ROKEKOL-716130 format. One record per residue (C-alpha): x, y, z. Coordinates in steps of 0.1 Angstrom, whole numbers, plus 5000, padded with zeros to 4 digits. Layout:
// residues N
XYZ...
***
This chain:
// residues 398
349041396319351641636333354241746308357641576315360241866309363041636318362241436287361641736264365141866274366641546259365041636226367241946220370841976209372342176239376042246236378042106265379042396289376442636277373542776298371142906271368943176283368143336250365443106236363143416236365343536207366343216190365342866201367942586201368142306176365742026180367741696176365541556148365541886128368641796107367241456101363841596090365441856068367741606052364941366046362941636029365841736007366841385998363541195996361241465986363241735968365841485955363441215945360241385937361641715922358841955914356241685919356841735956354342025955351641765952353141435962354841555994352141806004354342106000351442325987349242246016352042266042351342636052347842556064348642216078351542356099349342656107346942426124349642296146350542656156346942726161346742486191349542686209347843026205344142936212343142986176340442796157341542526133341742646097342443006107346243036109348543016080352442996081354743166055356643486047358143686075356543836106357044196092355044106061352343946082352144266103351744466071349044246058346944236090347244616095346344696060343444466060342144616093342544966081340444876050337644736073337445076091337545336062336045616083338945606108342545716105344345636138346545336143347245306181350345146194352745186223356345286228357244926240356244786207358944616186360244886162359844676131356044676137356145056139358245076108355644866088352845096100354845406091355545256056351945166051350745506061353045666035351945426007348245486015348745866017345245906031345746096062346445806086348245866119350445626139349645726175352345586200351745606238353245476268352345096273350345176305348445446286347045226259343545156274342745516280343745606244341545356228338845586216336345606187339045776166341045446165340745226135343044956149345344876177348744736169350144586200352844336208351444136237354844106255357344386255360444266238362744456262361144416296358844126293355844346303352644176292349544346280346044216290344844096256341344016268340844366284342244566256340444376229337144426246337944796251338744826213335644646202333544866226334545176205334344996171338144946166339844636155342944466170346144326156348144136182351844056176352643716195356443726188357143696225353943506234353643196211355342916231355943126261352543086278348843016271347343246244343543256239342743436206339543276203338443346239339643706238337943766204341043896188340544016152344143956138347243806152350743756138353843596151357243436143358443066148362043096155361943226191360143006218358742776190362342666181361842666143365242776134366843106123364743266097361843026101358543166087355943386103352243316108349043516106345543456122342343606110339243556131336443346115333943636114336443836093338243596071335943586041335543966041339344046045340944166013344644096013346644406006349544185994347943995966350443725962349843445936349543175962346743365979344843355947341743145944343242955915347043015914347542775885344842925864347343215859344543465855345543825847343643965877343743875914340743695931341243605967341243245978338943096004339443156040342843186055344543076022344043426009346643556034349343346017351743565997354943395984356143055978356442846010359842796025359642426025363042356038362542586067359142436074360542096077362742226106359742396122357742066120360541886140360142156167356242116167356741746171358141836205355242096212352841816206354041666239353441996259350542126278350642506278349342526315352242316325354642526306353442846321353542716357357142606352358042916334356943116364358942886388362142936368361943306363361043366399363943166410366143376388364843706400365143626437368743476433369943766412368444036435369943866465373443846450373744136426372044436442373644666417371244526390367644686388364744466378363244596345360444336342357244326362357644146396354244006395354543696371350943756358352344086344355243946324355943696297358643426300361643656301363343866327365244186321367544386343368944736339372644806342374545096328377144856312374744586304376344516271379744446285378244226312376344026287379643976267381443866298378543616306378743476270382443426273381743216303379042996287375843196298374043326267371443596271371343916250371244296253368744546242369544926242369945136261370844926292368744606294370144256299367544006288367243646298364543396285363243106306362142806284361042506304361342276273365042266279365842456311365742346348366542486382370042366380370642566348369042876364371242846395374342786376373743096355373043316385376243196400378343296370376443626368377243686404380943626398380843876368379144136387380844116421384244086405383544346379384844106353382744276326385244586328387444486299387944646266386944346245383644326262382744676253383044646215379644636200378944356176376444396147373944176166373544246203
***
């Protein structure tokens, strides 16, 4: 059955007068989230107290929620676990992959990768102090730099600034052909389009749940480990909940079975209640329908903006197959333009040095929203309404 996006839109709290084009950075509030969190706090935490870990299923939640995320990223059941933060999951995956390739020293990434991923790689290299190298090349040069020196590729599938999309299947196959492993960051993929980790043969993948998945600010990250690796993967972060028997309180670490070994800290039970409210909506969605609608919306936006605002230069790939579910434009005064848009009820965001970024999320956006946003953007650009002092003052979050 075709996904009814008119119905999913009704399931989100969308403030009146706001056109929200920033779901690629933080998804809006599912209407049932507050109720679900309140129920968890009052009926589970409030009534069960510490017995909730058993009686309410809190201890199993990272794996059960992981299975719900797995469907959206093409992963095998039982091979995704939710918890901690995306940066921690990047560190875990990268450290495990390097240990599986002890004779190699190169981590290959690209200059379009999210900086935090590169920071985690730099920190890991310093801690290992074993001569590893983080080799960063242009996004379009990744394939030709996958050589037999490479231990692992660390790639964000969709560039956070431009929306440029890597070919996961092609690059994974190239890595495997030279004996390298892959770590894929799905921060701008999960919930944006179909992902096929199993079909592509990915080794590790990580992601967050507060962007397209709408789990809420600070909702937990997730990690995937392929079935062929999971029992041989040693967790570099040996957290007590990744232990084979956490409540045996043994003095030394013994990795748990399967994906459970990639757990680190205590689950964020309140945050996961909010995430589960969002996943209830995702249970209604077919990813093929989502992708088709995303392309329609983003193409409409590009065509309308380019027709009315020729001073803006498209930063995203024009071919929808080459981009995720966001569209970015270059403009020298992009930050000020974005502030002017926000003041008029159109919310996108800005990424240095000059990129205005807009996300297209069919779960709660339609053609009318896109055209209304374009109309306001046209007014701001043609009237130079952005050229005011207050719009040029940089806030802490851009």
